[in-house]
N, C-alpha and C positions, 0 to 999 in steps of 0.2 A: 174667871176673868175673860175667858174666850168669848162668851156671848156679848159682853160689854165691848170688847175690842171690835167685834163685827158691827155693832150699832154705831160706833164712833168712826168707822172707816169712811163713811160718806162725808161728814164734816171735815175730816182730815184731807180727803181728796179735794174738796172745795178750797181749803186753805192753801194747798200746794199748787193747784192748777187753775183756779178761777178767781178767787178773791180772799185775801187774808182776813179782812174784817168780817165778811159773811161767814167764812169757815170758823173763825173764833167764836162768833156769836152762836152759830148752830152747834158748835162743840160744847159750849157752856150750857145751852138749852138742853142738849141731849144728856149731858152729865147730870143736870138738875132733874131731868125726867127719870133717869135711871135711879137716882137717889130717892125720888118720890115713890117710884114703883116698889123699890126695896122696902121702904118705910111702910107702904100700904100693905104689902105682904106680911111684914112683921106684925103690924097691928091686927090684921085679919086672923092671925093665928091665936090672938088673945081675945079678940072681940068677934062675935059672930056677925058676919055680913051676909045678907040674903042675895046681894047682887055683886058681881065682880066688876069693879070700876077700873082695874089696872090698865085695861086696854085703851081707855080714853085719856090717860094721864099725859102722854106725849102730845096728842093733838091739842089739849088744853094749854100746855106749856108753849107749844109752837104758836098758837093763836095769840096768847098773851105776849109773846115775843114780837109778833107782827104789829100788835096794837101799841106796845110801849117802846118799840125800838127807837123811834125818833126822839122821844123824850129822854130816854136813858143816854143816848149818844150826846144830846145837847148838854146834859148834866156833866158827863165825863169830859167833854171838850171844854166846858167852863172850868172844871177843876184841873185840867192839864195833865201832865205826866204823872204827878202824884196820885191823882184820882184813878188813873188807869192801873197804877201799881197797887194801891190800897184796896180797891174794890174786889179783885179776885181773892186777895188775902182774907178779907172780912167774910166774903161768901163761903170760902173754903172752911174757915174757922167755924162758922155757924153750922155747916154741914156735918162736921165731925164732932160736934159737942156731944151728940148722943150716938153711941156706937153699940147697938145690940149684937152686931156681928162684924167680922173682919171686912166683909164685902162693902159695908157702908163707908169705909175709908176711901175706897177707890175713886168715886166721883169727885170727892173733895180734893184729893191729890191732883187729879187731872185738871180741875178748874184752876188751881193755883199754878200749875205748870204752864197751862195754856196762856193764862192772863199775864203772868210774869214774862214768859218767853216772847209774847206778842210785843210787849213794851220794849224789851231789849232789842228785838228785831227792828222795830221802828226807830229806836234811838241810835243803835250801833251797827246793825247788820245791813239794813236797807233792802231786804229781799222784797221783790214785787212779783206776784204770781202771773200777772197778765203778760201776754206776748202779742206783739203787733202784727206778726206775720200772717195777715189775712189772705194774701195772695198765694201763699204756699201752705195749704191746709195740711198736706201730708207731713211736711217737716215740722209744723207746729204740733201736730198730733204725736209725732215721734218724741219731741222734747217733753211734752206733758206726760206721755206714757213713761218716759225714763224717770221723771220725778216721782211718779206714783209708784213705780216698781221699786226704786231705790228706797223711798220713804217707807212703804209698807213692809218690805223685806226686813229692814233693820228694826222696824216696829214689832214685827212678829218675833224676831230674835230676842228683843227686850222682854216681850210678854212671856216667851218661853223660859228665859233665864229667871224672870221674877217668880214664876211658878215653881221652878226648881229651888230657888233660894228660900221661898216660903216653906217648902217641904223640909228643908234642912233645919231651919230655925223655928219650926212649929212650936217647940216647947219654950222658946226664949220669951222672957217677960216683956222685951221691947219689940215684939213682933209687929205691933200696931204701928210703931214709929217707922220700922223698916219698910213696911208695906206702903205707908203713906209716901215715904221718900221715893220708893220705886215707881209709884203711880205719878208722882210729880215729875220724875225723869221722863216718863212717857209723854206728858204734856210739853215738857221742855224740848224733847226731840222733835215733836211735830211743829212747834211754834218758832223755834230759834235754831236748834242744832241742825235739823234737816235743811232749812233754808241756807244756813252757812255752807253746808256741803254742796248744795245746788250752785251756790255762787262760785265755789272753788272749782266745780266741774263745768262752769260756764253754761249752765242750763237754766239761768234765771231770765226774767222778762227783759230787763234793760240790757244786760251784758250780751245776751244772745242776739237781740235785735241789732246792737252796734256791730257785733261780729259779722252778722249776715249782711248788713249794709256795706261794710268794708269789703266783703268778699264780692258783692255784686258790682261795686265801684271798680275793683281791679279787673273784673272780667269785661 
């Protein structure tokens, strides 16, 4: 799981510090790319390939995302909240239909957690990653750094605990389900639980800007 965690750190940073929508989309694209690479490696063990294509999978998925982004967003907006909730569930289900190995479950769980958490954030939490403080770059950087440090620290602890749990229940028949739920928790932490913590700590875009404006008015 560690190498997958490192790949997904960039989309997670974008979600927390730049744009929730772009971070969500890049996170799902990265998870799909990871799934495709794992599937390619699995197939290459059974079928002899003369050329290694695994290195071009992520660029292909990323280019496809850039080309289809506007059309997909238009369809989701047309479908409303239900479409945003159903789409990650369907994509996740399709990703875990075929499981030649436990690692194939991880991308599907993350996709479901990210998509579901994003919807709950938009409907109930209201976290916005952007900060208006353009005149105070140092303070803005400090706030964004605090988000990233808090988010990745807890994320690393979750990943560490998941690995330990998997070691303990390795012989359990329901290990696939446990692993999927753990991966979904990772996605939920990134998309809705961490933003909720940021709001409580007043290091979100809207609340921090309001606090800073009030402070400047008093001075």
